C-alpha positions in Angstrom: 19.1 -0.9 10.4 17.5 -2.9 7.6 18.0 -6.7 7.7 20.6 -8.2 5.3 17.8 -10.3 3.6 15.9 -7.2 2.7 19.0 -5.4 1.3 19.7 -8.5 -0.8 16.1 -8.4 -2.2 16.4 -4.7 -3.1 19.8 -5.2 -4.7 18.6 -8.2 -6.7 15.5 -6.3 -7.8 17.6 -3.4 -9.0 20.0 -5.7 -11.0 17.0 -7.5 -12.4 15.5 -4.2 -13.7 18.9 -3.2 -15.2 19.2 -6.5 -17.0 15.7 -6.2 -18.4 16.4 -2.6 -19.5 19.2 -3.7 -21.8 17.9 -3.0 -25.3 14.4 -2.4 -23.9 12.1 0.5 -24.6 12.3 2.6 -21.5 14.0 2.5 -18.1 13.9 5.4 -15.6 12.7 7.1 -12.5 9.1 7.7 -11.5 7.3 9.6 -8.8 3.7 9.2 -7.9 0.9 10.4 -5.6 -2.6 9.2 -4.9 -5.3 8.5 -2.4 -6.7 5.3 -0.8 -10.5 5.2 -0.9 -11.9 3.3 2.0 -15.2 3.7 3.8 -15.2 4.4 7.6 -16.0 1.4 9.8 -16.2 0.6 13.6 -15.7 -2.2 16.0 -16.5 -2.7 19.7 -14.5 -4.4 22.4 -16.0 -6.1 25.5 -13.9 -7.7 28.2 -16.7 -9.7 29.8 -19.1 -10.0 26.9 -21.8 -8.0 28.6 -20.7 -4.4 28.5 -18.6 -2.5 26.0 -15.2 -1.2 27.2 -14.0 0.4 24.0 -14.8 1.5 20.5 -12.4 1.8 17.6 -13.2 3.8 14.4 -11.3 3.7 11.2 -11.4 7.3 10.0 -9.4 7.3 6.7 -6.1 7.3 5.0 -3.7 10.0 4.0 -2.5 10.6 0.5 0.1 8.0 -0.5 3.4 9.2 -2.1 6.0 7.1 -3.9 9.3 7.2 -5.8 11.2 4.4 -7.6 12.4 2.8 -10.8 10.4 1.5 -13.8 11.1 -0.5 -16.9 8.7 -0.8 -19.9 9.1 -3.1 -22.8 7.0 -3.0 -26.0 6.2 -6.1 -28.0 4.4 -4.6 -31.0 0.8 -4.8 -29.8 1.7 -5.9 -26.3 3.8 -4.4 -23.5 5.2 -5.3 -20.0 6.1 -3.0 -17.2 8.1 -3.7 -14.0 8.2 -1.3 -11.1 10.4 -1.2 -7.9 8.9 1.5 -5.6 9.3 3.0 -2.2 6.1 4.4 -0.8 4.8 6.2 2.4 1.2 6.2 3.7 -0.7 6.6 7.0 -4.1 5.7 8.4 -6.1 7.4 11.1 -8.1 5.8 13.8 -10.1 6.9 16.8 -10.1 4.9 20.1 -12.8 5.6 22.6 -12.6 4.1 26.1 -15.7 3.6 28.3 -14.4 3.6 31.8 -14.4 5.6 35.1 -11.2 7.4 34.1 -13.1 9.2 31.4 -10.2 9.2 28.9 -12.5 10.0 26.0 -11.5 9.7 22.4 -7.8 9.5 21.3 -6.7 9.8 17.7 -4.1 7.2 16.6 -2.0 7.3 13.4 -0.5 4.2 11.8 2.5 5.3 9.7 3.8 2.8 7.0 6.9 2.9 4.8 6.8 0.1 2.1 8.9 -1.4 -0.7 6.7 -2.4 -3.6 7.2 -4.7 -6.7 4.6 -4.6 -9.4 4.2 -6.2 -12.9 1.7 -4.9 -15.5 1.1 -6.4 -18.9 -1.4 -5.6 -21.6 -2.2 -4.0 -24.9 0.0 -1.3 -26.5 -1.6 1.1 -29.0 1.0 3.6 -30.2 1.8 6.0 -27.3 -1.0 4.5 -25.2 -1.0 1.3 -23.2 -3.6 -0.5 -21.1 -2.8 -3.3 -18.7 -3.4 -5.2 -15.5 -1.2 -7.1 -13.1 -0.3 -7.9 -9.4 1.6 -5.8 -6.9 3.4 -7.0 -3.8 4.1 -4.8 -0.8 6.8 -5.4 1.8 6.7 -3.3 5.0 10.0 -1.6 5.8 8.9 0.4 8.9 5.6 0.8 10.8 4.9 3.0 13.7 1.8 3.6 15.9 0.7 4.0 19.5 -1.7 1.1 19.6 0.6 -0.9 22.0 -0.4 1.5 24.8 -3.8 -0.2 24.9 -3.6 -3.5 26.9 -6.6 -5.1 25.2 -5.1 -4.7 21.6 -2.7 -7.0 20.0 -1.2 -6.1 16.6 -0.6 -8.7 13.9 0.8 -7.8 10.5 1.5 -9.7 7.3 5.1 -9.7 6.1 3.9 -9.1 2.5 0.6 -7.6 1.3 -0.7 -7.9 -2.2 -3.1 -6.3 -4.6 -4.3 -6.3 -8.2 -4.1 -3.2 -10.4 -5.2 -1.8 -13.7 -3.0 0.8 -15.5 -3.6 3.3 -18.3 -0.5 5.1 -19.5 0.7 7.6 -22.1 4.3 7.8 -23.3 5.8 10.8 -25.2 9.5 10.7 -25.9 11.2 10.6 -22.4 8.0 11.2 -20.5 5.5 8.6 -19.2 2.3 9.5 -17.5 0.4 6.7 -15.8 -3.0 6.4 -14.0 -3.5 3.3 -11.8 -6.3 1.7 -9.8 -5.4 -0.9 -7.3 -7.7 -3.2 -5.3 -5.7 -3.7 -2.1 -6.3 -7.2 -0.6 -5.7 -5.9 3.0 -8.6 -4.2 4.8 -8.1 -1.1 6.9 -7.6 -2.0 10.6 -7.4 -5.8 10.1 -4.1 -5.8 12.0 -6.0 -5.1 15.3 -6.6 -8.3 17.3 -8.3 -8.2 20.7 -6.7 -10.0 23.6 -9.8 -12.1 24.4 -10.4 -13.0 20.8 -13.4 -10.8 20.4 -14.1 -10.3 16.7 -12.6 -7.2 15.0 -15.4 -5.9 12.8 -13.3 -3.3 11.0 -13.9 -4.3 7.4 -13.1 -1.3 5.2 -12.0 -2.5 1.7 -9.3 -0.3 0.2 -8.9 0.9 -3.3 -5.9 3.0 -4.4 -6.1 5.6 -7.1 -2.7 7.1 -8.3 -1.1 9.3 -10.8 2.6 8.7 -11.7 5.1 10.6 -13.8 8.2 8.9 -15.1 11.2 10.0 -17.1 13.0 7.2 -18.9 15.6 6.4 -21.6 
């Protein structure tokens, strides 16, 4: 069950978009898909500081899918766009334990469902527009099996952010949009070792997406 505070935020965002849409250029529904580009990286854990007990590898991300509402307002040569989006993504890791039990390598999946608010502003040239702006991501649900490892503690931000560039084409009711986002959060940074050993997972993430919207 979602907390009342989050329900209030969603309702307020929806009403805000409806208010902005009054007399505006376009308000509607959009769907999107894309991939998060991030290089693989590794980190080692040592209980006593002498011998390694485990290795964690970041392997990669799945394709990210989204659906939500958008509103676009044109101001002659300028435009502004507001999005309220629900998205789903996952990340894959490999955990290798070095002990007498010989557990070998286990694949672990981090699944995330997020609510996103973004603002883009920039130049409008006829049916085309080019802009930049921030995006804020609030996690709704997160699942993984990392809690089965006693040496791992998980810490997450309540809100993640990023900065994006957008290129879009609008034709009648249809809006096609390509975005590139620099995600401020690094892959695997939520992993904290119990003895404060440094987590060296440092994969910077960049999100490339294609969205299609229908608005009125």
